C-alpha positions as CSV (number, residue, x, y, z in Angstrom):
1,M,-0.4,0.0,0.1
2,S,1.0,3.4,-1.0
3,F,1.7,6.2,1.5
4,Q,-0.8,8.6,-0.6
5,N,-3.7,5.5,0.1
6,V,-2.6,4.8,3.4
7,R,-3.1,8.6,4.2
8,M,-6.3,8.5,2.0
9,F,-7.6,5.3,3.9
10,G,-7.4,7.7,7.8
11,Y,-8.7,10.5,5.6
12,L,-12.1,8.7,4.8
13,L,-12.0,6.6,8.0
14,Q,-12.0,9.8,9.9
15,T,-14.3,11.5,8.1
16,A,-16.9,8.5,7.8
17,S,-16.2,8.7,11.8
18,N,-17.0,12.2,12.3
19,D,-19.8,12.3,9.9
20,F,-21.2,9.3,11.8
21,F,-21.2,10.5,15.1
22,N,-22.6,13.9,14.0
23,R,-25.7,13.0,12.9
24,V,-25.6,10.4,16.4
25,H,-24.9,13.1,18.1
26,K,-27.4,15.3,16.7
27,S,-30.2,12.8,17.2
28,L,-29.6,12.0,20.8
29,Q,-29.9,15.7,21.7
30,P,-33.6,15.7,21.9
31,F,-33.0,13.2,24.8
32,N,-30.3,14.9,26.6
33,I,-27.5,12.3,25.8
34,T,-24.6,12.0,23.9
35,P,-23.1,9.0,22.0
36,I,-20.9,8.0,24.7
37,Q,-23.6,7.4,27.0
38,L,-26.0,5.7,24.7
39,G,-23.1,2.9,24.5
40,I,-23.5,3.0,28.0
41,L,-27.4,2.6,28.2
42,Q,-27.1,-0.4,25.1
43,R,-25.0,-2.1,27.5
44,L,-27.3,-2.4,30.3
45,W,-29.9,-2.9,28.2
46,Q,-28.1,-6.2,27.3
47,E,-26.8,-6.8,31.4
48,D,-29.2,-4.6,33.6
49,G,-27.0,-4.0,37.0
50,I,-23.3,-4.4,36.0
51,T,-20.5,-2.4,37.5
52,Q,-18.5,0.9,36.2
53,K,-15.5,-1.3,35.5
54,E,-17.2,-3.7,33.5
55,L,-18.9,-0.7,31.7
56,A,-15.3,0.9,31.4
57,L,-13.9,-2.6,29.8
58,F,-16.7,-2.6,27.4
59,L,-16.7,0.4,26.0
60,L,-12.7,1.2,26.4
61,K,-12.9,3.5,28.2
62,D,-11.1,5.4,31.7
63,Q,-13.4,4.7,34.6
64,T,-13.0,8.6,36.1
65,N,-14.6,9.5,32.7
66,L,-16.5,7.0,32.8
67,G,-17.8,7.7,36.1
68,K,-18.8,11.4,34.6
69,M,-20.7,10.1,32.3
70,I,-22.7,8.0,34.2
71,D,-23.4,11.5,36.6
72,K,-25.5,13.1,33.7
73,L,-27.0,10.1,32.9
74,E,-28.5,10.1,36.4
75,E,-29.3,13.4,36.7
76,V,-31.5,12.9,33.8
77,G,-33.1,9.9,35.4
78,Y,-31.7,7.2,32.9
79,I,-29.9,5.1,35.4
80,I,-29.2,4.9,39.5
81,R,-26.5,3.8,41.0
82,E,-26.6,0.8,44.2
83,K,-24.2,-0.2,46.5
84,H,-22.3,-3.2,45.2
85,P,-23.8,-6.1,47.7
86,T,-20.0,-7.5,48.5
87,D,-17.3,-4.7,47.1
88,R,-18.1,-1.7,49.2
89,R,-16.3,0.5,47.0
90,A,-18.6,-0.7,44.1
91,Y,-21.6,0.1,43.1
92,L,-24.0,-1.3,40.2
93,I,-25.3,0.9,37.8
94,Y,-29.2,0.0,36.8
95,L,-31.6,1.4,34.5
96,T,-34.9,3.4,35.8
97,E,-38.1,2.7,34.2
98,Q,-37.0,5.8,31.8
99,G,-33.9,4.6,30.5
100,R,-35.9,1.1,29.8
101,K,-38.7,3.0,28.0
102,I,-36.6,5.2,25.4
103,E,-34.5,1.5,23.8
104,E,-36.9,1.2,21.4
105,E,-37.1,4.9,20.5
106,L,-33.3,5.1,20.1
107,T,-32.9,1.7,18.7
108,T,-34.9,2.9,15.6
109,I,-33.1,6.2,15.3
110,L,-30.0,4.4,15.2
111,I,-31.6,1.3,12.7
112,E,-32.8,4.3,10.2
113,L,-29.5,6.4,10.8
114,N,-27.6,3.2,9.3
115,H,-29.6,2.1,6.6
116,H,-29.0,5.6,6.0
117,L,-25.5,5.7,5.9
118,L,-24.8,2.5,4.8
119,N,-27.5,2.8,1.9
120,G,-26.0,1.5,-1.4
121,L,-23.6,-1.7,0.1
122,T,-24.6,-5.2,0.4
123,D,-25.2,-7.5,3.3
124,D,-21.9,-8.9,2.3
125,E,-20.1,-5.7,2.1
126,V,-21.4,-4.4,5.4
127,S,-20.5,-7.5,7.2
128,I,-17.0,-7.1,5.6
129,F,-16.5,-3.5,6.5
130,H,-17.8,-4.4,10.4
131,K,-15.1,-7.1,10.2
132,A,-12.5,-4.7,9.1
133,L,-13.4,-1.9,11.5
134,E,-13.9,-4.6,14.4
135,T,-9.6,-6.0,13.1
136,I,-8.5,-2.0,12.9
137,I,-10.4,-1.6,16.3
138,K,-8.7,-5.0,17.9
139,N,-5.3,-3.9,16.5
140,S,-5.0,-0.1,17.6
141,H,-5.5,-1.7,21.2
142,K,-2.2,-3.9,21.3
């Protein structure tokens, strides 16, 4: 791969990421959450009642920074924290009823956004692209 192609690849990846992030951010504004906070909610929709450490590992984020995002989700009423029954230093994070109620609407918004952005790609191309992105992310954390 030539230097020009490497440079173009990085530019295209960054541009696509920025465009996607900006569209997601705009779609989330009525809910008072950011894309990273959406990631927290999505993880809790999969498994409610997990620790901040588990969330940080899943999202590949620092626990301290994640704590600030959790604070904001708690302020808007989407989650609550409860003391961990066996670890006095940890809290379990749970969805509130309000946090559960927005799952369907946010999922619909994301599905529509993905359809819009991936329009023109075949299922096979999307699958290959997804695997390639996972590999890039995995390689970047080595």
